[in-house]
VOGU-3710 file (C-alpha; in Angstrom, 3 decimals, decimal comma):
1> mftsqlianr> 15,104/-8,157/17,175  18,564/-7,725/15,654  20,759/-4,648/15,770  23,022/-4,290/12,748  26,691/-3,582/13,316  29,128/-2,490/10,639  32,784/-3,415/11,154  34,971/-2,432/8,214  38,557/-1,645/7,247  40,278/1,210/9,053
11> htffgsgsvq> 41,444/2,483/5,657  39,989/1,558/2,269  41,610/2,796/-0,939  39,422/2,525/-4,024  39,943/3,239/-7,699  42,045/2,498/-10,746  45,729/2,653/-9,876  45,124/2,583/-6,108  47,542/-0,360/-5,780  50,265/2,282/-6,076
21> qlvplltraa> 49,405/3,188/-2,460  50,981/-0,090/-1,370  54,663/0,880/-1,410  54,164/4,143/0,554  52,078/2,261/3,126  54,748/-0,404/3,646  57,556/2,138/3,669  55,788/4,216/6,300  55,209/1,235/8,597  58,663/-0,323/8,032
31> lptllfcgrs> 57,594/-3,709/9,392  58,892/-7,098/8,181  56,038/-8,019/5,813  55,084/-11,473/4,539  53,339/-11,576/1,157  50,691/-14,153/0,296  49,688/-14,274/-3,347  48,762/-16,551/-6,220  51,393/-17,735/-8,678  49,633/-15,921/-11,521
41> flhgsawqql> 50,157/-12,590/-9,753  53,940/-13,076/-9,806  53,728/-13,560/-13,593  51,519/-10,527/-14,171  52,200/-6,926/-15,102  51,168/-5,485/-11,725  53,930/-7,403/-9,941  56,485/-6,458/-12,560  55,680/-2,796/-11,955  55,664/-3,076/-8,159
51> kpqlepllcg> 58,523/-5,551/-7,745  61,535/-3,150/-7,768  60,146/-1,145/-4,855  57,992/-3,754/-3,151  60,302/-6,777/-3,027  62,936/-5,146/-0,748  60,178/-4,434/1,796  59,169/-8,104/2,075  60,591/-10,716/4,424  59,138/-13,541/2,336
61> veivsheasp> 56,557/-14,733/-0,187  54,132/-17,659/0,110  52,064/-19,008/-2,793  48,422/-19,968/-2,256  46,986/-22,171/-5,007  43,681/-23,300/-3,463  41,549/-22,997/-0,337  44,077/-23,516/2,444  43,859/-26,516/4,764  44,497/-26,412/8,520
71> eeidawvarw> 47,787/-28,227/7,953  48,936/-25,639/5,411  48,033/-22,790/7,771  49,959/-24,483/10,581  53,011/-25,002/8,345  53,078/-21,333/7,325  52,666/-20,273/10,959  55,546/-22,509/12,059  57,754/-21,091/9,306  57,037/-17,415/9,997
81> rgrtkqvlai> 56,050/-17,097/13,648  58,188/-14,307/15,136  59,781/-13,512/11,770  57,045/-11,316/10,330  55,226/-8,380/11,912  52,733/-7,678/9,123  50,945/-9,688/6,447  50,103/-8,589/2,904  47,594/-10,513/0,779  47,337/-9,885/-2,966
91> gggsvidaak> 44,954/-12,290/-4,671  41,513/-13,819/-4,637  39,475/-14,953/-1,680  41,564/-18,057/-1,003  44,743/-15,971/-0,823  43,218/-13,369/1,484  41,621/-16,020/3,706  44,945/-17,861/4,065  46,737/-14,628/4,948  44,086/-13,726/7,514
101> avaavsqhpl> 44,383/-17,169/9,100  48,177/-17,016/9,334  48,069/-13,486/10,748  45,686/-14,685/13,472  46,953/-18,181/14,299  50,529/-16,890/14,522  49,394/-14,923/17,556  47,754/-17,943/19,233  49,504/-20,928/20,867  47,422/-23,816/19,458
111> ntlrylekvg> 46,988/-25,223/15,967  44,351/-24,017/13,520  41,800/-26,795/14,078  41,507/-25,917/17,761  40,082/-22,499/16,843  38,019/-23,464/13,798  34,236/-23,133/13,896  32,256/-26,401/13,800  35,195/-28,532/14,996  37,322/-26,418/17,342
121> dtavtgatlp> 37,256/-26,410/21,141  38,966/-23,077/21,883  37,835/-19,497/21,278  40,106/-17,117/19,402  41,194/-14,073/21,396  41,229/-11,624/18,499  45,009/-11,264/18,577  46,326/-10,889/15,032  49,077/-9,282/13,003  48,158/-6,195/10,962
131> liavpttagt> 47,015/-7,177/7,481  46,694/-5,380/4,155  44,300/-6,999/1,662  44,487/-6,328/-2,075  41,858/-8,369/-3,933  42,538/-9,394/-7,530  39,063/-10,875/-7,959  35,652/-9,366/-7,205  33,535/-11,922/-5,417  34,280/-13,103/-1,894
141> gsevtqnsvv> 34,538/-9,726/-0,168  37,130/-11,302/2,134  39,005/-8,004/2,196  36,295/-6,608/4,509  34,947/-9,636/6,405  35,653/-10,930/9,896  36,178/-14,543/8,854  38,905/-16,615/7,283  37,627/-19,733/5,514  39,696/-22,886/5,991
151> tdktrlnvka> 38,936/-26,178/4,206  39,879/-29,711/5,236  39,036/-32,206/2,479  41,212/-35,078/3,690  40,317/-35,918/7,289  37,323/-34,064/8,695  35,715/-32,910/5,429  34,863/-29,506/6,814  34,780/-25,986/5,438  34,626/-23,532/8,315
161> slrhanfvpq> 35,890/-20,177/9,523  38,203/-18,571/11,984  36,150/-15,549/13,005  36,684/-12,392/15,046  35,974/-8,705/14,497  39,714/-8,021/14,723  40,329/-10,225/11,689  38,892/-7,617/9,303  41,987/-6,401/7,406  43,073/-3,009/8,683
171> iaildpnllr> 43,705/-1,798/5,151  42,044/-2,784/1,876  43,156/-1,593/-1,556  40,456/-2,031/-4,208  42,036/-1,510/-7,613  39,742/-2,690/-10,438  42,722/-2,725/-12,829  43,825/-5,906/-11,039  40,797/-7,713/-12,502  42,177/-7,246/-16,013
181> gasdtvlacc> 43,341/-10,450/-17,649  41,168/-12,787/-15,599  39,287/-15,398/-17,611  35,595/-14,998/-18,323  34,873/-17,989/-16,089  36,755/-16,533/-13,117  35,173/-13,099/-13,588  31,656/-14,530/-13,826  31,950/-17,095/-11,024  33,437/-14,569/-8,612
191> aidafthlfe> 30,859/-11,935/-9,527  27,885/-14,257/-9,025  29,322/-15,126/-5,606  29,259/-11,415/-4,765  25,677/-11,156/-5,976  24,644/-14,163/-3,897  26,175/-12,562/-0,795  24,201/-9,399/-1,436  20,983/-11,185/-2,353  20,966/-13,596/0,579
201> aclsakadaf> 21,897/-10,848/3,037  19,030/-8,714/1,715  16,552/-11,575/2,238  18,036/-12,597/5,591  15,861/-12,840/8,682  18,572/-10,797/10,438  18,480/-7,944/7,932  17,158/-4,476/8,732  16,821/-1,214/6,814  20,543/-0,478/7,154
211> trqtaisgmq> 21,810/-3,855/5,962  19,223/-4,075/3,173  20,188/-0,669/1,814  23,846/-1,738/1,832  22,939/-4,926/-0,034  20,719/-3,129/-2,550  23,495/-0,634/-3,296  25,803/-3,571/-3,944  23,299/-5,307/-6,224  22,832/-2,096/-8,211
221> afmrgwpaln> 26,610/-1,930/-8,690  26,600/-5,594/-9,721  23,899/-4,949/-12,329  25,961/-2,138/-13,842  29,008/-4,390/-14,094  27,729/-7,901/-14,896  27,256/-7,605/-18,691  30,609/-5,965/-19,525  33,149/-7,471/-17,119  35,385/-8,848/-19,856
231> rddaagdear> 35,352/-5,879/-22,236  38,696/-4,253/-22,998  37,425/-0,698/-23,247  36,048/2,130/-21,105  32,809/0,215/-20,527  34,827/-2,748/-19,266  36,831/-0,516/-16,943  33,610/0,885/-15,513  32,146/-2,619/-15,147  35,155/-3,921/-13,221
241> eqmmmaswlg> 35,061/-0,868/-10,959  31,388/-1,478/-10,209  32,001/-5,178/-9,509  34,886/-4,430/-7,164  32,515/-2,191/-5,224  29,749/-4,821/-5,288  32,135/-7,411/-3,841  33,205/-5,127/-0,992  29,594/-4,237/-0,187  28,769/-7,945/-0,304
251> gqslsmaglg> 31,393/-8,619/2,351  29,878/-5,926/4,540  26,350/-7,235/3,959  27,088/-10,846/4,815  29,003/-9,795/7,928  26,017/-7,814/9,189  23,064/-9,987/8,160  24,450/-13,444/7,457  23,674/-15,685/4,487  20,941/-18,173/3,647
261> vihgiagelg> 20,209/-21,595/2,253  22,399/-21,218/-0,851  25,529/-20,784/1,240  24,171/-23,261/3,778  24,405/-25,858/1,021  27,470/-24,503/-0,812  29,629/-24,479/2,301  29,078/-28,182/2,900  29,487/-29,062/-0,774  32,817/-27,219/-0,763
271> aikdyhhgev> 34,117/-29,523/1,946  34,069/-32,515/-0,427  34,219/-31,115/-3,987  36,650/-28,844/-5,819  34,075/-26,865/-7,797  34,602/-23,095/-7,760  32,608/-21,747/-4,825  31,110/-18,949/-6,921  30,002/-21,408/-9,591  28,296/-23,531/-6,932
281> cgrlllpflq> 26,473/-20,493/-5,553  25,435/-19,391/-9,040  24,179/-22,850/-9,990  22,077/-22,950/-6,807  20,891/-19,357/-7,178  19,040/-19,956/-10,450  16,721/-22,707/-9,140  16,407/-20,854/-5,838  14,893/-17,957/-7,777  12,317/-20,436/-9,073
291> lladsehpqq> 11,445/-21,300/-5,468  11,117/-17,603/-4,704  8,835/-17,100/-7,705  6,406/-19,580/-6,161  6,808/-18,324/-2,589  3,713/-17,293/-0,658  5,719/-15,833/2,226  4,494/-12,213/2,604  7,876/-10,722/3,527  9,674/-12,511/0,698
301> ialmkqldta> 7,038/-11,280/-1,764  7,380/-7,708/-0,481  11,172/-7,799/-0,570  11,251/-9,139/-4,117  8,927/-6,347/-5,245  11,203/-3,831/-3,531  14,233/-5,344/-5,256  12,487/-5,362/-8,623  11,881/-1,628/-8,339  15,441/-0,950/-7,151
311> lfaqadsspa> 17,127/-3,070/-9,836  14,808/-2,663/-12,819  13,031/0,613/-11,995  9,644/-1,057/-12,305  7,580/-3,741/-10,632  6,941/-7,050/-12,377  4,386/-9,736/-11,632  7,219/-12,256/-11,230  10,345/-10,392/-10,078  12,289/-13,556/-9,215
321> rrlaswlsan> 11,814/-14,997/-12,709  12,737/-11,669/-14,292  15,934/-11,549/-12,233  16,871/-15,133/-13,167  16,283/-14,384/-16,837  18,341/-11,185/-16,702  21,262/-12,872/-14,920  21,365/-15,662/-17,503  20,908/-13,429/-20,543  23,625/-10,954/-19,523
331> aitpfwqppa> 26,295/-13,346/-18,240  29,632/-13,081/-20,051  29,823/-16,887/-19,974  27,176/-19,552/-19,213  28,889/-20,818/-16,039  25,859/-23,026/-15,246  26,048/-25,071/-18,466  29,208/-27,229/-18,285  28,285/-30,564/-16,685  28,938/-30,676/-12,959
341> tlsaeeidwi> 28,110/-33,914/-11,197  27,310/-35,079/-7,709  26,644/-38,646/-6,668  23,544/-39,607/-4,712  25,801/-40,399/-1,763  27,402/-36,953/-1,942  24,006/-35,273/-2,005  22,915/-37,222/1,065  26,171/-36,255/2,830  25,655/-32,567/2,004
351> larsnsknsl> 21,995/-32,559/3,077  22,847/-34,185/6,398  24,933/-31,097/7,213  23,416/-28,195/5,249  21,090/-25,574/6,690  18,936/-22,592/5,817  20,231/-20,473/8,690  19,192/-16,804/8,471  16,626/-17,527/5,735  13,126/-16,138/6,198
361> inysveqqrw> 11,864/-19,651/5,485  13,195/-22,867/6,969  13,798/-24,801/3,736  13,136/-28,510/4,080  15,560/-31,272/3,181  13,321/-32,026/0,186  13,538/-28,441/-1,050  17,301/-28,401/-0,588  17,575/-31,710/-2,427  15,555/-30,223/-5,297
371> lleqaftias> 17,970/-27,251/-5,484  20,942/-29,619/-5,744  19,239/-31,793/-8,341  18,398/-28,754/-10,459  21,929/-27,333/-10,160  23,952/-30,506/-10,728  23,888/-33,657/-12,803  23,348/-36,681/-10,588  25,835/-39,410/-11,364  24,290/-42,855/-11,744
//
């Protein structure tokens, strides 16, 4: 029997314009602050508005352009150890994860790999610099999770986490205005990642009434936002607000209940391929819903009926197929259609390492292979 535990930000600011809380927060603390962000943020309107007041409060700026490697984390730590007392992350999941890793590893004596799950040999102590997370995408929920994802695609081919309850950012600022200007592909791929977090956490073997209600609330917010994410009007503003909330609730849900076979596959695939993580999850989600439609597992059947009522206000004879159809019909872009290939060798490599941890059903290698073959084109 599992007992759910919620560990969240000490302070969470939510709403349009809430990024304006950033300067007062930094001024009040008066700590040398290192900013991690994406290059696009420095070219955007939000930075131009914040720059006159924010820049003098920073001791430096580091650009994150992709999922950070252990070597990149170590280089940032070497550059800033002892020079910064607080870390600020403004960006997507990769930016926030990199900032969380630097904040933590800078307070530990060894290099990143020594502390990394799957390959490390030393436990983290929980020591970390204070961190403020300001997401500019709505998908990963990294602003409220305990883990920092690090990816090594050159030597060990591993995608794994640094994880400790203390690594949850102390402060999160959720301003849906920061989603404005993102491409349809980024909006959709990030959003379907958030949905997958919520969905898998709801169906997790570790879930209980508390975690499932959190996940259902997040999926309801997702449903309100999914069709209008890219609209430049009041409906679009409302949609982006709902998706920012869904992402945050997804981070809480996955932290409490864990994820399932979709992320068990996607995490390994991400160690060798550069496909957007959200796109990978979304591609796998659609065939996974087909598996669920044919499931004879009593608890899965009951949970899908419960979800159908919560999301569509009525019960359907095939709730999984209805959900798949709705997701596809209401997507702002068909993220699953552009060709995405895997070789037979890559599929074998992924399946040798993937898992269905936390799933109510232990999905076989054959079932996982079928999911990959449905989601990707197999290169000859």
